[in-house]
N, CA, C and O atoms as a DFTB+ gen file, in Angstrom:
736 C
 N C O
     1  1      58.268     100.412      97.663
     2  2      58.773     100.609      99.002
     3  2      59.687      99.446      99.392
     4  3      60.771      99.647      99.940
     5  1      59.226      98.221      99.099
     6  2      60.000      97.026      99.408
     7  2      61.331      97.037      98.651
     8  3      62.355      96.627      99.199
     9  1      61.324      97.507      97.383
    10  2      62.534      97.590      96.570
    11  2      63.544      98.576      97.149
    12  3      64.746      98.314      97.122
    13  1      63.072      99.699      97.670
    14  2      63.964     100.688      98.280
    15  2      64.654     100.122      99.511
    16  3      65.813     100.440      99.780
    17  1      63.939      99.278     100.264
    18  2      64.526      98.646     101.438
    19  2      65.745      97.819     101.038
    20  3      66.804      97.930     101.656
    21  1      65.595      96.991     100.007
    22  2      66.698      96.137      99.571
    23  2      67.845      96.936      98.970
    24  3      69.008      96.578      99.156
    25  1      67.537      98.006      98.256
    26  2      68.597      98.872      97.720
    27  2      69.384      99.484      98.876
    28  3      70.610      99.583      98.818
    29  1      68.670      99.893      99.928
    30  2      69.332     100.443     101.114
    31  2      70.225      99.427     101.790
    32  3      71.337      99.757     102.201
    33  1      69.755      98.190     101.912
    34  2      70.545      97.120     102.536
    35  2      71.796      96.835     101.711
    36  3      72.890      96.734     102.267
    37  1      71.652      96.707     100.403
    38  2      72.793      96.432      99.525
    39  2      73.802      97.576      99.606
    40  3      75.005      97.328      99.690
    41  1      73.331      98.820      99.584
    42  2      74.220      99.978      99.677
    43  2      74.958      99.978     101.014
    44  3      76.159     100.244     101.054
    45  1      74.259      99.686     102.102
    46  2      74.898      99.655     103.426
    47  2      76.001      98.608     103.475
    48  3      77.072      98.867     104.023
    49  1      75.755      97.419     102.905
    50  2      76.786      96.386     102.888
    51  2      77.958      96.786     101.996
    52  3      79.110      96.505     102.326
    53  1      77.678      97.432     100.881
    54  2      78.748      97.867      99.973
    55  2      79.651      98.887     100.645
    56  3      80.874      98.810     100.528
    57  1      79.055      99.840     101.347
    58  2      79.845     100.863     102.034
    59  2      80.629     100.238     103.184
    60  3      81.805     100.548     103.372
    61  1      79.995      99.374     103.941
    62  2      80.656      98.736     105.078
    63  2      81.776      97.806     104.624
    64  3      82.748      97.606     105.351
    65  1      81.648      97.240     103.435
    66  2      82.637      96.301     102.936
    67  2      83.893      96.953     102.410
    68  3      84.889      96.264     102.191
    69  1      83.884      98.245     102.201
    70  2      85.051      98.948     101.681
    71  2      85.958      99.358     102.838
    72  3      85.482      99.759     103.900
    73  1      87.241      99.255     102.625
    74  2      88.214      99.619     103.654
    75  2      88.445     101.123     103.666
    76  3      88.072     101.832     102.731
    77  1      89.061     101.593     104.732
    78  2      89.455     102.999     104.818
    79  2      90.517     103.277     103.755
    80  3      91.298     102.389     103.412
    81  1      90.550     104.491     103.238
    82  2      91.587     104.899     102.291
    83  2      92.904     104.966     103.043
    84  3      92.996     105.600     104.095
    85  1      93.916     104.316     102.508
    86  2      95.233     104.312     103.143
    87  2      96.288     104.806     102.183
    88  3      96.176     104.624     100.971
    89  1      97.321     105.437     102.734
    90  2      98.469     105.865     101.934
    91  2      99.613     104.908     102.219
    92  3      99.811     104.488     103.360
    93  1     100.361     104.567     101.188
    94  2     101.478     103.644     101.305
    95  2     102.750     104.258     100.755
    96  3     102.716     105.188      99.949
    97  1     103.881     103.715     101.210
    98  2     105.196     104.100     100.700
    99  2     105.928     102.830     100.314
   100  3     105.870     101.829     101.028
   101  1     106.620     102.872      99.179
   102  2     107.358     101.691      98.744
   103  2     108.726     102.114      98.220
   104  3     108.842     103.027      97.402
   105  1     109.740     101.441      98.703
   106  2     111.111     101.703      98.289
   107  2     111.324     101.205      96.858
   108  3     110.931     100.087      96.523
   109  1     111.945     102.032      96.015
   110  2     112.165     101.654      94.615
   111  2     113.465     100.868      94.421
   112  3     113.577     100.101      93.465
   113  1     114.443     101.044      95.306
   114  2     115.750     100.404      95.152
   115  2     115.725      98.971      95.683
   116  3     114.903      98.627      96.532
   117  1     116.634      98.141      95.171
   118  2     116.705      96.752      95.662
   119  2     117.295      96.704      97.074
   120  3     118.094      97.558      97.458
   121  1     116.889      95.706      97.822
   122  2     117.373      95.532      99.192
   123  2     118.473      94.480      99.193
   124  3     118.349      93.436      98.553
   125  1     119.549      94.766      99.919
   126  2     120.628      93.798     100.097
   127  2     121.786      93.923      99.123
   128  3     122.862      93.387      99.390
   129  1     121.606      94.603      98.014
   130  2     122.684      94.738      97.035
   131  2     123.584      95.917      97.387
   132  3     123.125      96.917      97.938
   133  1     124.882      95.787      97.061
   134  2     125.806      96.908      97.232
   135  2     125.593      97.843      96.049
   136  3     125.694      97.431      94.893
   137  1     125.297      99.109      96.349
   138  2     125.000     100.107      95.327
   139  2     126.004     101.246      95.390
   140  3     126.662     101.459      96.409
   141  1     126.111     101.978      94.280
   142  2     126.992     103.151      94.193
   143  2     126.199     104.310      93.619
   144  3     125.341     104.130      92.754
   145  1     126.503     105.511      94.119
   146  2     125.892     106.706      93.536
   147  2     126.898     107.840      93.619
   148  3     127.638     107.928      94.599
   149  1     126.945     108.716      92.612
   150  2     127.858     109.863      92.657
   151  2     127.292     110.975      93.548
   152  3     126.143     110.911      93.984
   153  1     128.109     111.982      93.807
   154  2     127.616     113.155      94.522
   155  2     126.482     113.743      93.685
   156  3     126.641     113.961      92.484
   157  1     125.345     113.997      94.316
   158  2     124.157     114.471      93.607
   159  2     123.259     113.345      93.135
   160  3     122.177     113.588      92.602
   161  1     123.709     112.105      93.332
   162  2     122.928     110.943      92.909
   163  2     121.978     110.472      93.996
   164  3     122.050     110.905      95.146
   165  1     121.095     109.583      93.603
   166  2     120.048     109.095      94.496
   167  2     120.509     107.893      95.318
   168  3     121.055     106.927      94.785
   169  1     120.277     107.976      96.611
   170  2     120.497     106.846      97.510
   171  2     119.227     105.992      97.540
   172  3     119.292     104.767      97.430
   173  1     118.083     106.643      97.688
   174  2     116.810     105.912      97.759
   175  2     115.677     106.780      97.224
   176  3     115.672     107.999      97.400
   177  1     114.722     106.133      96.569
   178  2     113.490     106.781      96.127
   179  2     112.332     106.009      96.748
   180  3     112.244     104.787      96.631
   181  1     111.456     106.740      97.401
   182  2     110.299     106.130      98.047
   183  2     109.053     106.647      97.333
   184  3     108.727     107.832      97.406
   185  1     108.366     105.748      96.647
   186  2     107.165     106.107      95.905
   187  2     105.970     106.059      96.858
   188  3     105.835     105.128      97.652
   189  1     105.098     107.081      96.767
   190  2     103.919     107.152      97.634
   191  2     102.659     107.040      96.776
   192  3     102.581     107.630      95.699
   193  1     101.681     106.285      97.259
   194  2     100.370     106.231      96.610
   195  2      99.304     106.091      97.682
   196  3      99.607     105.829      98.846
   197  1      98.075     106.266      97.287
   198  2      96.955     106.080      98.208
   199  2      95.835     105.402      97.445
   200  3      95.799     105.412      96.215
   201  1      94.922     104.813      98.203
   202  2      93.769     104.155      97.586
   203  2      92.895     105.188      96.885
   204  3      92.726     106.306      97.373
   205  1      92.347     104.810      95.749
   206  2      91.379     105.653      95.055
   207  2      90.095     105.642      95.882
   208  3      89.524     104.575      96.105
   209  1      89.623     106.813      96.345
   210  2      88.414     106.815      97.176
   211  2      87.143     106.670      96.339
   212  3      87.095     107.086      95.181
   213  1      86.110     106.071      96.950
   214  2      84.813     105.980      96.280
   215  2      83.939     107.160      96.713
   216  3      84.423     108.075      97.379
   217  1      82.683     107.146      96.347
   218  2      81.773     108.257      96.639
   219  2      81.557     108.456      98.133
   220  3      81.163     109.543      98.557
   221  1      81.809     107.424      98.942
   222  2      81.621     107.527     100.390
   223  2      82.936     107.775     101.124
   224  3      82.974     107.750     102.354
   225  1      84.012     108.013     100.380
   226  2      85.305     108.274     101.006
   227  2      86.052     107.032     101.442
   228  3      87.050     107.133     102.156
   229  1      85.593     105.865     101.031
   230  2      86.246     104.603     101.367
   231  2      87.108     104.148     100.190
   232  3      87.035     104.733      99.109
   233  1      87.920     103.116     100.388
   234  2      88.818     102.615      99.344
   235  2      88.041     101.949      98.215
   236  3      87.017     101.306      98.448
   237  1      88.530     102.105      97.005
   238  2      87.946     101.500      95.813
   239  2      87.944      99.974      95.941
   240  3      88.947      99.392      96.352
   241  1      86.845      99.330      95.599
   242  2      86.746      97.874      95.731
   243  2      87.639      97.134      94.727
   244  3      87.935      95.956      94.928
   245  1      88.073      97.802      93.647
   246  2      88.952      97.183      92.661
   247  2      90.420      97.311      93.034
   248  3      91.282      96.757      92.351
   249  1      90.721      98.040      94.120
   250  2      92.107      98.181      94.564
   251  2      92.915      99.198      93.778
   252  3      94.145      99.188      93.833
   253  1      92.240     100.077      93.044
   254  2      92.978     101.064      92.258
   255  2      93.629     102.099      93.170
   256  3      93.143     102.364      94.270
   257  1      94.728     102.676      92.706
   258  2      95.537     103.604      93.488
   259  2      95.671     104.942      92.771
   260  3      95.422     105.054      91.570
   261  1      96.076     105.963      93.544
   262  2      96.350     107.299      93.024
   263  2      97.767     107.668      93.448
   264  3      98.141     107.443      94.599
   265  1      98.553     108.224      92.548
   266  2      99.906     108.678      92.859
   267  2      99.842     109.778      93.909
   268  3      99.052     110.714      93.778
   269  1     100.668     109.674      94.953
   270  2     100.680     110.672      96.021
   271  2     102.037     111.364      96.141
   272  3     102.268     112.115      97.089
   273  1     102.945     111.114      95.176
   274  2     104.247     111.784      95.173
   275  2     105.384     110.826      95.477
   276  3     105.270     109.616      95.277
   277  1     106.501     111.398      95.971
   278  2     107.675     110.582      96.284
   279  2     108.590     111.328      97.246
   280  3     108.476     112.539      97.437
   281  1     109.501     110.567      97.844
   282  2     110.574     111.107      98.669
   283  2     111.869     110.602      98.060
   284  3     111.986     109.422      97.733
   285  1     112.832     111.482      97.908
   286  2     114.121     111.104      97.330
   287  2     115.212     111.456      98.328
   288  3     115.241     112.569      98.853
   289  1     116.112     110.508      98.592
   290  2     117.268     110.717      99.460
   291  2     118.481     110.842      98.534
   292  3     118.782     109.930      97.764
   293  1     119.174     111.985      98.619
   294  2     120.250     112.324      97.678
   295  2     121.581     112.449      98.424
   296  3     121.644     113.041      99.502
   297  1     122.638     111.887      97.841
   298  2     123.993     111.994      98.403
   299  2     124.587     113.348      98.023
   300  3     124.647     113.688      96.841
   301  1     125.025     114.122      99.017
   302  2     125.583     115.462      98.780
   303  2     127.064     115.574      99.106
   304  3     127.617     116.674      99.094
   305  1     127.718     114.446      99.399
   306  2     129.163     114.476      99.634
   307  2     129.511     114.174     101.086
   308  3     128.690     113.686     101.862
   309  1     130.776     114.486     101.425
   310  2     131.280     114.259     102.779
   311  2     131.591     115.584     103.439
   312  3     131.990     116.548     102.784
   313  1     131.402     115.615     104.751
   314  2     131.789     116.785     105.534
   315  2     133.251     116.605     105.941
   316  3     133.810     115.518     105.793
   317  1     133.869     117.671     106.454
   318  2     135.286     117.608     106.840
   319  2     135.541     116.586     107.945
   320  3     136.647     116.053     108.036
   321  1     134.551     116.301     108.784
   322  2     134.721     115.316     109.864
   323  2     134.429     113.884     109.412
   324  3     134.454     112.964     110.230
   325  1     134.153     113.684     108.129
   326  2     133.892     112.352     107.592
   327  2     132.428     111.952     107.587
   328  3     132.088     110.880     107.087
   329  1     131.550     112.792     108.134
   330  2     130.117     112.467     108.103
   331  2     129.591     112.583     106.675
   332  3     130.163     113.272     105.830
   333  1     128.504     111.900     106.441
   334  2     127.919     111.840     105.101
   335  2     126.812     112.882     105.002
   336  3     125.903     112.912     105.831
   337  1     126.892     113.734     103.988
   338  2     125.892     114.783     103.784
   339  2     124.770     114.247     102.890
   340  3     125.015     113.707     101.812
   341  1     123.543     114.411     103.365
   342  2     122.375     113.851     102.699
   343  2     121.310     114.934     102.584
   344  3     121.187     115.795     103.455
   345  1     120.539     114.882     101.494
   346  2     119.384     115.765     101.336
   347  2     118.152     114.898     101.144
   348  3     118.180     113.923     100.393
   349  1     117.071     115.257     101.824
   350  2     115.792     114.563     101.654
   351  2     114.838     115.517     100.963
   352  3     114.534     116.591     101.484
   353  1     114.366     115.125      99.789
   354  2     113.439     115.923      98.991
   355  2     112.083     115.237      99.004
   356  3     111.966     114.074      98.616
   357  1     111.048     115.962      99.454
   358  2     109.696     115.416      99.500
   359  2     108.805     116.149      98.503
   360  3     108.715     117.377      98.516
   361  1     108.151     115.380      97.644
   362  2     107.183     115.917      96.695
   363  2     105.843     115.258      97.012
   364  3     105.704     114.039      96.912
   365  1     104.861     116.072      97.394
   366  2     103.529     115.561      97.692
   367  2     102.570     115.970      96.585
   368  3     102.535     117.131      96.176
   369  1     101.803     115.017      96.111
   370  2     100.854     115.222      95.027
   371  2      99.443     115.079      95.578
   372  3      99.105     114.055      96.172
   373  1      98.627     116.092      95.385
   374  2      97.223     116.073      95.807
   375  2      96.369     115.909      94.557
   376  3      96.675     116.476      93.508
   377  1      95.299     115.133      94.674
   378  2      94.443     114.869      93.525
   379  2      92.992     114.742      93.975
   380  3      92.708     114.259      95.071
   381  1      92.081     115.181      93.114
   382  2      90.658     114.985      93.396
   383  2      90.150     113.692      92.755
   384  3      88.942     113.483      92.648
   385  1      91.068     112.834      92.332
   386  2      90.693     111.572      91.693
   387  2      89.857     110.723      92.645
   388  3      90.150     110.632      93.837
   389  1      88.827     110.111      92.106
   390  2      87.964     109.210      92.873
   391  2      87.337     108.228      91.892
   392  3      87.588     108.291      90.688
   393  1      86.534     107.336      92.410
   394  2      85.846     106.398      91.519
   395  2      84.854     107.128      90.621
   396  3      84.413     106.579      89.611
   397  1      84.499     108.364      90.982
   398  2      83.590     109.147      90.132
   399  2      84.326     109.756      88.938
   400  3      83.718     109.985      87.893
   401  1      85.645     110.025      89.083
   402  2      86.412     110.563      87.954
   403  2      87.121     109.459      87.175
   404  3      87.603     109.696      86.067
   405  1      87.189     108.237      87.751
   406  2      87.836     107.106      87.085
   407  2      86.961     105.860      87.155
   408  3      87.303     104.912      87.863
   409  1      85.850     105.839      86.443
   410  2      85.034     104.624      86.474
   411  2      85.796     103.468      85.830
   412  3      86.487     103.671      84.832
   413  1      85.682     102.253      86.384
   414  2      86.449     101.127      85.851
   415  2      85.849     100.559      84.570
   416  3      84.637     100.603      84.354
   417  1      86.714     100.035      83.743
   418  2      86.318      99.238      82.588
   419  2      86.935      97.871      82.854
   420  3      88.156      97.719      82.793
   421  1      86.112      96.884      83.147
   422  2      86.620      95.557      83.496
   423  2      86.657      94.696      82.243
   424  3      85.724      94.702      81.440
   425  1      87.739      93.963      82.091
   426  2      87.860      93.086      80.935
   427  2      88.484      91.776      81.379
   428  3      89.066      91.681      82.460
   429  1      88.355      90.768      80.528
   430  2      88.970      89.474      80.807
   431  2      90.154      89.309      79.879
   432  3      90.325      90.073      78.928
   433  1      90.963      88.314      80.159
   434  2      92.149      88.078      79.324
   435  2      91.766      87.699      77.890
   436  3      92.556      87.906      76.968
   437  1      90.588      87.159      77.695
   438  2      90.199      86.726      76.361
   439  2      89.696      87.883      75.505
   440  3      89.611      87.757      74.283
   441  1      89.361      89.013      76.137
   442  2      88.936      90.142      75.332
   443  2      89.729      91.379      75.740
   444  3      89.676      91.802      76.894
   445  1      90.459      91.954      74.795
   446  2      91.289      93.114      75.130
   447  2      90.431      94.327      75.474
   448  3      89.310      94.479      74.988
   449  1      90.993      95.192      76.331
   450  2      90.287      96.420      76.698
   451  2      90.483      97.444      75.593
   452  3      91.594      97.637      75.100
   453  1      89.404      98.089      75.214
   454  2      89.467      99.139      74.207
   455  2      88.797     100.366      74.798
   456  3      87.640     100.313      75.216
   457  1      89.521     101.460      74.829
   458  2      88.952     102.704      75.337
   459  2      88.805     103.671      74.177
   460  3      89.766     103.937      73.454
   461  1      87.623     104.185      74.005
   462  2      87.415     105.164      72.954
   463  2      86.404     106.184      73.433
   464  3      85.610     105.905      74.332
   465  1      86.430     107.345      72.847
   466  2      85.488     108.380      73.247
   467  2      85.878     109.711      72.639
   468  3      86.900     109.823      71.962
   469  1      85.053     110.721      72.887
   470  2      85.327     112.036      72.326
   471  2      86.123     112.898      73.289
   472  3      86.629     113.950      72.899
   473  1      86.245     112.467      74.556
   474  2      86.982     113.247      75.538
   475  2      88.400     112.722      75.656
   476  3      88.666     111.544      75.419
   477  1      89.312     113.624      76.031
   478  2      90.687     113.191      76.239
   479  2      90.864     112.861      77.706
   480  3      90.075     113.294      78.545
   481  1      91.886     112.103      78.015
   482  2      92.156     111.736      79.397
   483  2      93.313     110.773      79.449
   484  3      93.857     110.397      78.411
   485  1      93.697     110.367      80.643
   486  2      94.791     109.423      80.832
   487  2      94.206     108.061      81.180
   488  3      93.129     107.970      81.770
   489  1      94.923     107.004      80.811
   490  2      94.469     105.649      81.098
   491  2      95.370     105.063      82.181
   492  3      96.594     105.160      82.093
   493  1      94.760     104.449      83.211
   494  2      95.469     103.808      84.313
   495  2      94.934     102.403      84.455
   496  3      93.804     102.132      84.051
   497  1      95.723     101.498      85.022
   498  2      95.121     100.206      85.284
   499  2      96.095      99.113      85.622
   500  3      97.309      99.311      85.655
   501  1      95.527      97.951      85.873
   502  2      96.293      96.752      86.174
   503  2      95.932      95.728      85.106
   504  3      95.398      96.082      84.055
   505  1      96.222      94.464      85.376
   506  2      95.963      93.440      84.370
   507  2      94.474      93.132      84.199
   508  3      94.094      92.529      83.195
   509  1      93.617      93.530      85.156
   510  2      92.209      93.188      85.038
   511  2      91.280      94.388      85.020
   512  3      90.140      94.267      84.573
   513  1      91.727      95.529      85.488
   514  2      90.869      96.701      85.560
   515  2      91.596      97.890      84.950
   516  3      92.761      98.137      85.263
   517  1      90.934      98.604      84.110
   518  2      91.485      99.808      83.501
   519  2      90.535     100.941      83.824
   520  3      89.318     100.768      83.761
   521  1      91.070     102.088      84.166
   522  2      90.205     103.242      84.375
   523  2      90.746     104.410      83.569
   524  3      91.949     104.522      83.333
   525  1      89.856     105.255      83.164
   526  2      90.218     106.397      82.327
   527  2      89.952     107.661      83.123
   528  3      88.825     107.910      83.549
   529  1      91.002     108.464      83.323
   530  2      90.851     109.710      84.071
   531  2      90.122     110.720      83.204
   532  3      90.487     110.950      82.051
   533  1      89.099     111.312      83.769
   534  2      88.333     112.296      83.018
   535  2      89.038     113.643      83.042
   536  3      89.887     113.883      83.900
   537  1      88.697     114.521      82.112
   538  2      89.300     115.854      82.104
   539  2      88.983     116.654      83.366
   540  3      89.671     117.633      83.653
   541  1      87.952     116.259      84.132
   542  2      87.612     116.975      85.359
   543  2      88.538     116.610      86.514
   544  3      88.509     117.262      87.558
   545  1      89.361     115.572      86.341
   546  2      90.295     115.186      87.400
   547  2      91.444     116.185      87.447
   548  3      92.022     116.528      86.416
   549  1      91.767     116.645      88.639
   550  2      92.827     117.629      88.799
   551  2      93.837     117.157      89.834
   552  3      93.477     116.543      90.838
   553  1      95.101     117.452      89.573
   554  2      96.173     117.147      90.512
   555  2      96.954     118.419      90.763
   556  3      97.075     119.275      89.886
   557  1      97.483     118.535      91.969
   558  2      98.305     119.687      92.324
   559  2      99.528     119.194      93.075
   560  3      99.436     118.303      93.919
   561  1     100.655     119.775      92.765
   562  2     101.888     119.435      93.453
   563  2     102.150     120.516      94.495
   564  3     102.263     121.698      94.169
   565  1     102.245     120.091      95.753
   566  2     102.568     121.032      96.821
   567  2     104.018     121.480      96.648
   568  3     104.814     120.784      96.018
   569  1     104.355     122.627      97.201
   570  2     105.739     123.084      97.118
   571  2     106.658     122.013      97.697
   572  3     106.408     121.507      98.791
   573  1     107.719     121.667      96.973
   574  2     108.631     120.632      97.472
   575  2     109.267     121.076      98.790
   576  3     109.535     122.260      98.995
   577  1     109.498     120.131      99.657
   578  2     110.233     120.432     100.881
   579  2     111.551     119.672     100.832
   580  3     111.604     118.527     100.383
   581  1     112.592     120.309     101.290
   582  2     113.909     119.687     101.277
   583  2     114.598     119.961     102.610
   584  3     114.468     121.043     103.183
   585  1     115.315     118.981     103.083
   586  2     116.083     119.122     104.316
   587  2     117.452     118.503     104.089
   588  3     117.564     117.400     103.552
   589  1     118.483     119.212     104.497
   590  2     119.829     118.667     104.408
   591  2     120.311     118.344     105.808
   592  3     120.074     119.101     106.749
   593  1     120.989     117.216     105.937
   594  2     121.513     116.820     107.240
   595  2     122.731     115.943     107.031
   596  3     123.020     115.515     105.913
   597  1     123.435     115.683     108.106
   598  2     124.614     114.821     108.014
   599  2     124.407     113.589     108.877
   600  3     123.761     113.635     109.924
   601  1     124.974     112.491     108.408
   602  2     124.928     111.228     109.139
   603  2     126.344     111.002     109.665
   604  3     127.286     110.881     108.882
   605  1     126.496     110.944     110.993
   606  2     127.848     110.774     111.558
   607  2     128.545     109.530     111.028
   608  3     127.912     108.541     110.660
   609  1     129.859     109.614     111.002
   610  2     130.701     108.500     110.559
   611  2     130.350     107.250     111.361
   612  3     130.112     107.334     112.566
   613  1     130.318     106.101     110.707
   614  2     130.023     104.798     111.301
   615  2     128.556     104.626     111.710
   616  3     128.235     103.660     112.401
   617  1     127.669     105.521     111.310
   618  2     126.249     105.404     111.628
   619  2     125.483     105.067     110.355
   620  3     125.999     105.225     109.249
   621  1     124.248     104.600     110.520
   622  2     123.395     104.277     109.373
   623  2     122.223     105.249     109.348
   624  3     122.028     106.032     110.277
   625  1     121.456     105.188     108.282
   626  2     120.308     106.078     108.082
   627  2     119.052     105.219     107.954
   628  3     118.999     104.308     107.127
   629  1     118.040     105.511     108.776
   630  2     116.767     104.790     108.679
   631  2     115.845     105.547     107.739
   632  3     115.626     106.747     107.905
   633  1     115.304     104.842     106.750
   634  2     114.408     105.432     105.762
   635  2     112.979     105.493     106.294
   636  3     112.644     104.761     107.225
   637  1     112.124     106.356     105.722
   638  2     110.721     106.427     106.152
   639  2     109.957     105.108     105.985
   640  3     108.922     104.912     106.621
   641  1     110.454     104.211     105.142
   642  2     109.807     102.915     104.932
   643  2     110.259     101.860     105.939
   644  3     109.742     100.743     105.940
   645  1     111.225     102.208     106.798
   646  2     111.702     101.282     107.819
   647  2     113.010     100.592     107.494
   648  3     113.658     100.066     108.399
   649  1     113.420     100.574     106.245
   650  2     114.703      99.975     105.905
   651  2     115.837     100.889     106.370
   652  3     115.627     102.066     106.664
   653  1     117.050     100.317     106.430
   654  2     118.222     101.054     106.886
   655  2     119.250     101.118     105.773
   656  3     119.490     100.126     105.084
   657  1     119.862     102.294     105.594
   658  2     120.954     102.458     104.639
   659  2     122.254     102.296     105.416
   660  3     122.542     103.075     106.325
   661  1     123.043     101.277     105.054
   662  2     124.359     101.063     105.652
   663  2     125.392     101.658     104.709
   664  3     125.468     101.278     103.540
   665  1     126.182     102.587     105.215
   666  2     127.200     103.242     104.407
   667  2     128.482     102.423     104.474
   668  3     129.045     102.226     105.551
   669  1     128.941     101.947     103.322
   670  2     130.141     101.116     103.250
   671  2     131.371     101.998     103.084
   672  3     132.360     101.829     103.797
   673  1     131.312     102.943     102.141
   674  2     132.430     103.862     101.917
   675  2     131.903     105.156     101.308
   676  3     131.090     105.142     100.384
   677  1     132.377     106.257     101.841
   678  2     132.025     107.565     101.294
   679  2     133.290     108.152     100.692
   680  3     134.122     108.731     101.389
   681  1     133.413     107.991      99.391
   682  2     134.573     108.528      98.684
   683  2     134.299     109.984      98.322
   684  3     133.190     110.484      98.507
   685  1     135.312     110.649      97.810
   686  2     135.154     112.060      97.463
   687  2     134.061     112.270      96.416
   688  3     133.316     113.248      96.489
   689  1     133.959     111.362      95.445
   690  2     133.015     111.558      94.343
   691  2     131.886     110.534      94.279
   692  3     131.006     110.637      93.424
   693  1     131.902     109.541      95.181
   694  2     130.830     108.558      95.155
   695  2     130.607     107.943      96.525
   696  3     131.473     107.970      97.399
   697  1     129.419     107.392      96.676
   698  2     129.022     106.718      97.915
   699  2     128.760     105.256      97.590
   700  3     128.103     104.943      96.597
   701  1     129.270     104.371      98.420
   702  2     129.013     102.940      98.288
   703  2     128.181     102.559      99.512
   704  3     128.570     102.836     100.647
   705  1     127.039     101.926      99.273
   706  2     126.103     101.663     100.358
   707  2     125.260     100.431     100.063
   708  3     125.299      99.880      98.963
   709  1     124.505     100.015     101.058
   710  2     123.588      98.885     100.922
   711  2     122.336      99.233     101.729
   712  3     122.440      99.805     102.814
   713  1     121.153      98.891     101.207
   714  2     119.902      99.071     101.927
   715  2     119.490      97.707     102.461
   716  3     119.421      96.733     101.712
   717  1     119.214      97.642     103.774
   718  2     118.841      96.371     104.408
   719  2     117.532      96.554     105.165
   720  3     117.156      97.666     105.536
   721  1     116.846      95.426     105.383
   722  2     115.631      95.440     106.194
   723  2     116.018      95.707     107.639
   724  3     117.063      95.252     108.103
   725  1     115.186      96.434     108.339
   726  2     115.466      96.724     109.731
   727  2     115.277      95.451     110.546
   728  3     114.277      94.748     110.401
   729  1     116.239      95.169     111.395
   730  2     116.181      93.945     112.205
   731  2     115.270      94.191     113.404
   732  3     115.317      95.248     114.033
   733  1     114.448      93.204     113.705
   734  2     113.512      93.307     114.829
   735  2     114.135      92.823     116.097
   736  3     113.492      92.837     117.146
């Protein structure tokens, strides 16, 4: 009975110590550099991920992540009035991945991680933690959503991550632009 009390206390602290599962977005392109892209080329790619949830629906204590899709901003040319035509493509990835489908294998730098077994799966990880996705893990891609719009001449485009795309020149076959941090 006394042992169950302590197991309950330890479990309560473990659950309370885990953060809420959060989704993040990160811009793949460099900030501040002058970039070029052709018509149909990418202006910006925003990678999305979320925390790997544990059995209680909280964030994994090892900080492991699950791919949640991406958003791509594509240059579609110029309109007759000089505005810039842009398409935003959103791909959302749903997964049942959790700490139950990806148990961690922790290793130190002095001993390499070795994964072996009779089941197939994918290997994910960072420099200190590796997890192996079990065959029971499933992912589904929602139908892509796309929206086309125009950005008026002399205006900029704010990305979902908060950065701003400054359009330097919109030529017939290419766009010259720079991505900058939004000024506060």
